[in-house]
Structures are given as structure tokens and as C-alpha cells.
C-alpha positions as a printed Julia matrix, in Angstrom:
188×3 Matrix{Float64}:
   0.0     0.0     0.0
   1.18    3.5    -0.78
   1.7     6.13    1.9
  -0.97    8.46    0.51
  -3.59    5.69    0.51
  -2.71    4.64    4.06
  -2.82    8.27    5.22
  -6.26    8.73    3.66
  -7.6     5.59    5.37
  -6.35    6.51    8.83
  -7.41   10.16    8.5
 -10.93    9.19    7.4
 -11.37    6.6    10.15
 -10.03    8.96   12.85
 -12.05   11.91   11.51
  -8.96   14.06   10.95
  -8.67   16.43    8.0
  -6.62   14.63    5.36
  -4.33   17.64    4.84
  -3.38   17.63    8.53
  -2.78   13.88    8.47
  -0.64   14.18    5.33
   1.48   16.89    6.96
   2.07   14.7    10.05
   3.04   11.72    7.88
   5.32   13.95    5.78
   7.18   15.02    8.94
   7.61   11.38    9.95
   8.91   10.62    6.44
  11.38   13.51    6.56
  12.73   12.09    9.83
  13.4     8.73    8.16
  10.55    6.85    9.85
   8.83    6.06    6.56
  10.26    5.25    3.13
  10.27    7.98    0.5
  10.03    7.8    -3.26
  13.29    7.64   -5.2
  12.54    9.23   -8.55
   9.56    7.42  -10.03
   9.96    4.4    -7.71
   7.31    4.74   -5.0
   7.74    2.08   -2.3
   4.93    0.03   -0.85
   4.69    0.22    2.92
   5.31   -2.75    5.21
   3.02   -3.43    8.16
   5.61   -1.77   10.43
   5.51    1.31    8.17
   1.71    1.33    8.32
   1.92    1.41   12.12
   4.18    4.48   11.85
   1.56    6.16    9.63
  -1.13    5.32   12.2
   0.97    6.61   15.12
   1.93    9.82   13.31
  -1.76   10.63   12.89
  -3.26    9.23   16.11
  -0.58   10.68   18.43
  -0.82   14.21   16.99
   0.84   16.64   19.4
   1.9    19.06   16.68
   3.74   19.06   13.37
   7.09   19.94   14.93
   7.05   16.87   17.16
   5.33   14.39   14.82
   8.42   12.22   14.33
   9.31   12.35   18.02
   5.75   11.28   18.84
   5.99    8.25   16.55
   9.27    7.25   18.2
   8.03    7.9    21.74
   4.65    6.18   21.44
   6.0     3.33   19.32
   8.73    2.68   21.89
   6.43    2.5    24.93
   6.58   -0.96   26.49
   4.14   -3.09   28.46
   5.02   -5.28   31.44
   6.31   -8.04   29.13
   8.69   -5.7    27.3
   6.6    -5.62   24.12
   6.58   -2.22   22.43
   3.39   -0.54   21.34
   4.8    -0.56   17.81
   5.27   -4.33   17.99
   1.79   -4.88   19.43
   0.15   -2.77   16.72
   2.23   -4.48   14.02
   0.93   -7.84   15.27
  -2.6    -6.47   15.5
  -2.66   -4.98   11.98
  -1.01   -8.06   10.49
  -3.25  -10.81   11.92
  -6.95  -11.36   11.35
  -7.77  -13.05   14.67
  -6.09  -10.21   16.57
  -8.15   -7.67   14.63
 -11.31   -9.63   15.44
 -10.34   -9.48   19.12
  -9.82   -5.73   18.94
 -13.4    -5.08   17.78
 -14.79   -5.03   21.33
 -11.79   -3.23   22.82
 -10.17    0.17   22.53
  -6.9     2.02   22.17
  -6.5     5.07   24.41
  -3.48    7.3    23.89
  -2.68    9.79   26.66
  -0.72   12.48   24.87
   1.2    14.0    27.81
   2.82   12.25   29.45
   2.79    9.56   26.76
   0.95    6.44   27.86
  -1.31    3.98   26.07
  -4.02    1.57   27.18
  -4.92   -1.2    24.72
  -7.8    -3.57   25.29
  -8.11   -6.33   22.71
  -9.23   -9.93   22.82
 -10.41   -9.45   26.4
  -6.91   -8.47   27.57
  -5.81   -5.1    28.93
  -2.27   -3.87   28.31
  -0.67   -0.64   29.53
   2.21    0.76   27.48
   4.3     3.31   29.31
   3.74    4.68   32.79
   0.46    4.59   34.65
  -1.03    8.11   34.55
  -0.95    9.93   37.9
  -4.1     9.31   39.97
  -6.73   11.98   39.48
  -4.72   13.8    36.82
  -6.58   15.12   33.81
  -4.94   14.93   30.42
  -5.58   15.09   26.7
  -6.45   11.68   25.29
  -7.18   10.17   21.9
  -9.67    7.32   22.08
  -9.8     4.89   19.18
 -12.72    2.47   19.58
 -11.84   -1.13   18.83
 -14.24   -1.18   15.89
 -12.38    1.73   14.32
  -8.99    0.17   15.03
 -10.09   -3.12   13.44
 -11.56   -1.33   10.41
  -8.31    0.61    9.92
  -6.33   -2.63   10.08
  -8.61   -4.31    7.56
  -8.47   -1.4     5.12
  -4.68   -1.27    5.45
  -4.69   -4.96    4.45
  -6.56   -4.09    1.27
 -10.22   -4.49    2.17
 -12.63   -1.83    0.92
 -14.34    0.41    3.5
 -17.59   -1.51    3.01
 -15.89   -4.89    3.39
 -14.05   -3.7     6.5
 -17.27   -2.4     8.05
 -19.08   -5.67    7.26
 -16.31   -7.79    8.81
 -16.22   -5.58   11.89
 -20.01   -5.86   12.26
 -19.78   -9.62   11.88
 -17.01   -9.83   14.47
 -19.09   -7.79   16.91
 -21.96  -10.27   16.84
 -20.0   -13.47   16.61
 -17.01  -14.81   18.49
 -16.56  -17.74   16.12
 -13.17  -18.72   14.77
 -14.55  -18.34   11.27
 -14.72  -14.57   11.74
 -11.07  -14.51   12.75
 -10.24  -16.63    9.74
 -12.2   -14.3     7.48
 -10.13  -11.39    8.76
  -6.81  -12.92    7.75
  -4.78  -10.75    5.4
  -5.63  -11.12    1.78
  -3.14  -13.07   -0.28
  -0.42  -10.71   -1.42
  -1.27   -8.14    1.3
   1.6    -6.17    2.82
   3.07   -7.72    5.93
């Protein structure tokens, strides 16, 4: 998938103006976090690159710190040492994980950086626990939105992604997880 297509998907699903999202992704690209075109050769993004696109947009704390935000949020670890980047790469790359995310959520606390991910009935905290009683700016990505983003990034149309998410919401069968496997030839 191309960077512009991935940016459009994430921006639409997170209800962010596409121009703003493109500017954030451009800053991450300029910092070397995403591949750039070399002449007429435009690279397809890997799943890890797609996570960087997602983080650049979802963790928006300003254009000047877009790349730092991708690095900071992507590098947050849970109690097992798994990074948020690694967890999202696994999530976006595997159908059953996406099915499990449908009834969960991803909550990014922007300052100080901290993330709560609930997927497949499991809660994971990435980064420090926020101070008790402290207010802060958060970005909440419902599990249905997160799963739909993952499916579209794998090549499903918006309608197909919405249908699979709806199906996963009403059924916990393994067949739904199997249906959400990446399409043959999808970026990994």
C-alpha cells in the first residue's frame, strides 16, 4: 500500500482532516521513519511502516514533534517488554487479533505519553500509569475503528471492512477470525 492511501484511510477513520494527516506523515517521512520515493519508484509500505503512519496521525501533538511522537509512542513498552509498535504491528497483520480488537479500545494519553490497549479481552498498559486523578488530553480509538483501519490497510474496501467488523461484533466464532486474515499478497 502507498503512503498516501494509508494516510487517507487513517485520516478518514479517525475523523482528521486529510491535509493535517498528510502533513504529520510527511514530517515522519522527513525524519526517516517512513520510506520515501526515489525518482519514479514509489515504495509500498510494510506493516511496520503502516503502524508508523497510524501513530503519526493518532498521536498528533503538533507538526514539529510528529516524528518524536511516533518514536516515543511506538517505543512505549508493556510489562512483558513488548513495544506498542510491535503490538500494533501484530494487530494490523493478523486477522484473529483484529477480530479481538473489535470489542476493545486504544487510548493514547498524549502528555505524558501512555497507552491503554484492550483487545481480545486483555488489557495492556504501554508506558507509565497516569498519575491518579490527573486530567490529560487523550485520543480514544474504539476497537471497531482500530479493526476497520487494520482491515483497510490490508486491502479491504471500507464496506468490506465495516461488514467484517459488524460480523465480528456479533460473533465470536473462529470463522470470523479466519475471514479477517490478510488477503493473499497483502503487505506484511
